[in-house]
C-alpha positions in Angstrom: 0.0 0.0 0.0 2.8 2.4 0.9 4.7 1.6 -2.3 1.6 2.3 -4.3 1.0 5.7 -2.7 4.7 6.6 -3.2 4.5 5.6 -6.9 1.5 7.9 -7.3 3.3 10.9 -6.0 7.0 10.4 -6.9 8.3 13.1 -9.2 5.3 15.4 -8.8 5.4 16.4 -5.2 8.5 18.5 -5.1 7.6 20.5 -8.2 4.0 21.0 -7.1 4.7 21.9 -3.5 7.9 23.9 -3.8 7.1 25.7 -7.0 3.6 26.4 -8.3 1.3 24.9 -5.7 2.4 27.0 -2.8 3.9 30.0 -4.5 0.7 31.5 -5.8 1.3 30.3 -9.3 -1.3 29.7 -11.9 -0.7 26.1 -12.8 -3.4 24.2 -14.6 -6.6 23.5 -12.6 -7.1 20.2 -10.8 -9.5 17.5 -12.1 -12.0 18.6 -9.5 -12.0 22.2 -10.7 -12.2 21.1 -14.3 -15.4 19.3 -13.5 -16.8 22.4 -11.7 -16.7 20.6 -8.3 -15.1 22.2 -5.3 -11.8 20.6 -4.1 -12.4 18.8 -0.9 -9.7 19.5 1.8 -10.0 17.0 4.6 -8.7 17.4 8.2 -8.7 14.6 10.8 -7.2 14.2 14.3 -7.9 13.5 17.9 -7.4 17.0 19.1 -10.1 19.2 20.6 -12.3 20.0 17.7 -13.8 22.9 19.6 -13.7 26.0 17.5 -12.9 24.2 14.3 -16.5 23.8 13.0 -17.2 27.6 12.8 -13.9 28.1 11.1 -14.7 25.5 8.5 -18.2 27.0 8.0 -16.6 30.4 7.4 -14.1 28.9 4.9 -16.8 27.0 3.1 -18.7 30.3 2.7 -15.7 32.3 1.6 -14.5 29.7 -0.9 -17.8 28.3 -2.0 -17.5 26.5 -5.4 -13.7 26.4 -5.1 -13.1 24.4 -1.9 -15.0 22.2 0.5 -13.3 21.9 3.9 -14.3 18.9 6.1 -13.1 17.5 9.4 -13.3 14.2 11.2 -12.6 13.6 14.9 -10.9 10.4 15.7 -11.2 8.9 19.3 -7.8 8.9 21.0 -7.9 5.3 22.0 -8.1 3.9 18.4 -7.1 6.8 16.2 -4.0 4.8 14.9 -6.2 1.9 13.7 -8.7 4.3 12.1 -6.0 6.2 10.3 -4.3 3.0 9.1 -7.7 1.9 7.7 -8.2 5.2 6.0 -4.8 5.1 4.3 -5.3 1.5 3.2 -8.7 2.3 1.8 -7.4 5.3 -0.2 -9.1 7.8 2.1 -6.0 9.5 3.6 -6.9 12.9 5.1 -4.9 15.8 3.7 -4.1 17.2 7.1 -3.8 15.2 10.3 -3.3 16.2 14.0 -2.0 13.9 16.6 1.0 13.4 18.9 4.4 14.1 17.6 6.0 10.6 17.2 3.3 9.0 15.0 4.1 11.7 12.4 7.7 10.4 12.5 6.5 7.0 11.4 4.6 8.3 8.4 7.4 10.7 7.4 10.0 7.9 7.5 7.7 5.8 5.4 7.5 8.6 2.8 3.8 9.4 3.2 4.1 13.1 4.2 5.0 16.3 2.4 7.6 18.8 3.7 5.9 21.4 5.8 7.9 24.5 5.1 6.3 25.4 1.7 2.9 25.2 3.4 4.1 27.5 6.2 5.3 30.0 3.7 2.1 30.0 1.8 0.0 30.3 5.0 2.3 33.2 6.2 3.2 31.2 9.3 6.7 32.0 10.5 8.5 29.0 11.7 10.5 31.2 14.1 7.3 31.7 16.0 7.4 28.2 17.4 9.5 27.2 20.5 12.9 26.0 19.4 12.6 22.8 21.5 9.4 21.9 19.5 10.3 22.8 15.9 13.4 22.8 13.8 16.3 20.6 14.7 14.4 18.4 17.2 11.8 17.6 14.6 13.9 16.8 11.7 13.2 13.4 10.0 16.0 12.5 7.5 16.9 16.2 7.5 13.5 17.6 6.7 10.7 19.1 8.8 7.3 17.5 8.1 5.2 18.6 11.0 4.4 21.7 13.1 3.4 21.9 16.7 -0.2 23.0 17.5 -0.4 23.0 21.3 1.5 21.7 24.3 1.5 21.2 28.0 4.5 20.7 30.3 5.1 18.3 33.2 4.2 20.2 36.4 4.4 20.1 40.1 1.0 20.6 41.7 0.8 21.3 45.4 -1.8 22.0 48.0 -1.4 25.4 49.5 -3.5 24.5 52.6 -1.2 21.6 53.4 1.9 23.8 52.9 0.5 26.2 55.6 -0.3 23.2 57.9 3.3 22.2 57.7 4.6 25.7 58.3 5.8 26.1 54.7 5.3 29.2 52.5 2.7 28.4 49.9 4.0 31.2 47.7 7.5 29.5 47.7 7.2 25.9 46.3 10.4 23.8 46.1 12.7 24.7 43.3 15.2 21.8 43.8 14.9 18.1 44.5 16.5 18.6 47.9 13.9 21.2 48.9 11.2 19.0 47.6 12.2 16.2 49.9 12.6 18.7 52.8 9.1 20.1 52.3 7.7 16.6 52.1 9.3 15.6 55.4 7.9 18.7 57.0 4.4 17.8 55.8 4.9 14.2 57.1 5.9 15.6 60.5 2.8 17.8 60.5 0.5 14.8 60.0 -0.3 15.2 56.3 -1.6 11.8 55.1 0.3 11.8 51.8 3.1 14.4 51.6 3.8 13.0 48.1 2.2 10.4 45.7 4.3 9.2 42.8 2.2 7.4 40.3 4.0 4.2 39.2 2.0 3.6 36.0 2.5 4.9 32.5 -0.1 7.7 32.9 2.3 9.5 35.2 5.7 8.1 34.3 5.3 8.8 30.6 5.9 12.4 31.6 7.8 12.4 34.8 10.5 9.8 34.1 11.8 11.4 30.8 11.7 14.8 32.6 14.1 13.5 35.3 16.3 11.7 32.7 16.7 15.1 30.9 17.4 16.9 34.2 20.2 14.5 35.0 21.7 15.2 31.6 20.6 12.0 29.8 18.6 11.3 26.6 15.8 8.8 26.0 16.8 7.5 22.5 18.7 8.0 19.3 16.5 9.0 16.3 19.1 7.8 13.8 19.1 4.2 15.1 15.8 4.1 16.9 17.8 2.8 19.8 16.9 3.4 23.5 19.5 5.2 25.6 17.9 5.5 29.0 19.9 2.7 30.5 22.5 5.2 31.5 23.9 7.1 34.6 21.1 9.6 34.1 18.4 7.0 33.6 19.4 5.2 36.8 19.6 8.4 38.8 16.1 9.4 37.7 14.5 6.2 38.7 16.5 6.1 42.0 15.3 9.5 43.0 11.7 8.5 42.5 12.1 5.2 44.3 13.8 7.0 47.3 10.7 9.1 47.9 8.9 5.9 49.0 11.6 3.6 50.4 14.3 5.9 51.7 12.5 9.1 52.8 9.1 7.4 53.3 7.1 10.4 52.2 5.1 8.6 49.5 2.9 5.6 49.8 3.8 2.2 48.3 1.9 0.8 45.4 -0.6 3.5 44.4 -3.2 2.3 41.9 -3.5 3.8 38.4 -4.7 7.4 38.7 -4.6 7.4 42.5 -2.1 10.2 42.6 -4.5 12.5 40.6 -7.6 11.3 42.6 -6.1 11.7 46.1 -4.6 15.1 45.2 -8.0 16.3 44.0 -9.5 15.2 47.3 -7.1 17.4 49.2 -5.2 14.5 50.9 -1.8 15.0 49.1 0.8 17.7 49.5 2.6 17.4 46.2 2.3 15.5 42.9 4.1 15.6 39.6 1.8 15.3 36.7 1.2 16.4 33.1 -0.1 20.0 33.3 -3.1 19.1 31.1 -4.7 18.1 34.5 -4.6 21.8 35.6 -8.2 22.6 34.7 -9.7 19.6 36.7 -7.5 20.3 39.7 -8.5 23.9 39.7 -12.1 22.9 40.0 -11.3 20.5 42.9 -9.0 22.7 45.0 -9.8 26.2 43.9 -7.6 28.8 45.6 -5.6 26.0 47.4 -4.2 24.8 44.1 -0.5 25.6 43.6 1.2 25.0 40.2 4.9 25.2 39.5 7.4 23.9 37.1 9.2 20.7 38.2 11.9 21.4 40.8 15.4 21.0 39.6 15.9 17.4 40.7 18.8 16.6 38.5 22.3 18.0 38.3 22.2 19.3 34.7 19.2 21.4 34.1 15.5 22.0 34.9 13.9 20.7 31.7 10.7 18.8 31.6 8.9 16.5 29.1 6.3 18.3 27.0 3.1 16.6 25.9 1.9 18.0 22.6 0.0 17.8 19.4 1.4 18.3 15.9 -0.2 18.8 12.4 1.2 17.3 9.2 0.2 17.1 5.6 -0.1 13.7 3.9 0.7 13.0 0.3 -2.7 12.7 -1.3 -4.2 13.1 -4.7 -5.4 16.5 -3.5 -2.4 17.9 -1.5 0.0 17.1 -4.4 -1.9 19.3 -6.9 -1.3 23.0 -7.1 -4.8 24.1 -6.1 -5.1 21.3 -3.5 -1.9 22.4 -1.9 -3.1 26.0 -1.9 -6.3 24.8 -0.1 -4.3 23.1 2.6 -2.4 26.3 3.2 -5.6 28.2 3.5 -6.8 25.7 6.2 -3.5 25.9 8.1 -3.7 29.7 8.1 -7.2 29.6 9.6 -6.3 27.0 12.2 -3.3 28.8 13.5 -5.0 32.2 13.3 -8.2 31.3 15.0 -8.7 27.8 16.4 -5.7 28.1 18.7 -7.3 30.8 20.7 -10.1 28.4 21.5 -7.8 25.5 22.3 -5.9 27.7 24.6 -8.8 28.0 27.0 -9.3 24.2 27.2 -7.7 22.5 30.3 -4.7 24.8 30.4 -3.2 23.8 27.1 -0.8 26.3 25.7 -0.7 27.2 22.0 2.8 26.8 20.6 2.4 29.6 18.0 3.6 32.8 19.6 1.2 35.3 17.8 -1.7 33.8 19.7 -0.1 33.3 23.1 -1.7 36.6 24.3 -5.0 34.7 24.2 -4.0 32.7 27.3 -2.3 35.4 29.4 -5.3 35.7 31.6 -5.4 32.0 32.4 -4.4 30.9 35.9 -0.7 29.9 36.0 0.0 31.0 32.5 3.6 32.0 33.3 4.4 28.7 34.8 2.8 26.8 31.9 4.6 28.9 29.3 7.9 28.3 31.2 7.4 24.5 31.0 6.8 24.6 27.3 9.7 26.9 26.5 12.1 24.9 28.7 10.7 21.5 27.8 11.6 18.7 25.4 9.5 16.5 23.1 10.1 12.8 22.5 13.0 11.8 20.3 12.2 11.5 16.6 11.5 7.7 16.8 8.3 6.3 15.3 5.5 6.0 18.0 8.0 6.6 20.8 6.1 6.8 24.1 3.0 5.2 22.7 3.8 1.8 21.2 7.5 1.7 22.0 7.1 3.2 25.5 5.2 0.1 26.9 8.3 -2.0 27.8 9.9 1.0 29.6 6.9 1.8 31.8 6.1 -1.8 32.6 9.6 -2.3 33.9 9.7 1.1 35.6 6.5 0.1 37.4 8.3 -2.9 38.8 11.2 -0.7 39.9 9.0 1.7 41.7 7.0 -1.1 43.4 10.3 -2.6 44.6 9.8 -5.8 42.7 13.2 -5.4 41.1 16.4 -3.3 41.5 16.7 0.0 39.6 19.6 -1.2 37.5 18.0 -4.5 36.6 14.7 -2.9 35.7 16.0 -0.1 33.6 18.4 -2.4 31.7 15.6 -4.9 31.0 13.4 -2.0 29.8 16.0 -0.9 27.3 16.5 -4.4 26.0 12.8 -4.9 25.5 12.4 -1.4 23.9 15.1 -2.1 21.4 13.6 -5.5 20.5 10.3 -3.7 19.8 11.6 -0.8 17.8 13.6 -3.2 15.6 10.3 -4.6 14.4 9.0 -1.2 13.2 9.2 -0.8 9.4 10.3 2.7 9.7 13.2 1.6 11.9 14.1 -1.7 10.3 14.2 -0.7 6.6 
């Protein structure tokens, strides 16, 4: 199927996209236009679709008879299967929005178009994206194929009321790992039920563990080889620090169930948690004025970076996007999304737009400065296909055993890397 699609587009994409299609040229009309039918530009993804419908309605009015803009929302839990079925059935959407690393898979398989010509046509300046989320970090075989849409960092949430109970200053959350432990011990002494809860499952560790690896100066993987690199001094230090909160300092309970860290914190029983900042909206409803939000303390010895959850957009090679007028329609859609939809997304659950011209839309949100700091200082997953989704499973299964004291840190992290490398070696985009 992939070879067929490549055969359909080889030799035409570069000329169409780089020259006429996105430079405002007057190349010959597409088949759709020749038959007096509007060109259908399709968008799909699992993002918040709030705000998108009125934008498409406006575009459909403005470009009536020329373009027809349509969108489809994919459920997060099976979006990959739905997208694969669409591609196999010849119904590939022109634009797709999802997490960063799935786009790497399709780019390495040759199914996407370079994004820069579309940005130029849409008057979107690539310099207006955080350097950690676009540019060198997102190169696939030396080319950028996708652009960030929105993001959320990994945060430290804390209960201001419990800080006061322990004699701590709620306006001064811990900025280092040492202070984090000291504050937790103070809350323990003051009788706080759970000074800290560290979720051992993938839901939490998918964000926290990579953040700590980066803080200790490590990396998660090598995009060139698809190889895992977290079985390192930094990877061991990250897991050890987490484990010590439970078994050395005894400020965190053993064996929390999936989601218990979020649930118990929301009930007001926990002093501090480390979670993806996308939870900010729900926690604000639960704790109100007692909710404190801060970037992760500098636990490691190298920096204070954090892992950034995110969503990207990319353009598939289709029979529409590889024509001059179809490519122009894609650029029109991207311009509308980045100019308008982001302002709506920005108000949903504390998600931060990654396009600086619309950042002003969220400056009145609670904790904006902290969120923006997380995104600007954060890192995305390495450019390895489906990293953190498919290939992340072995890591977080083994890390779970480490944090539950079922195995040693060194043995668990090593086994995680072995299993991860076995899995990535089976991916077509890594094994070709």
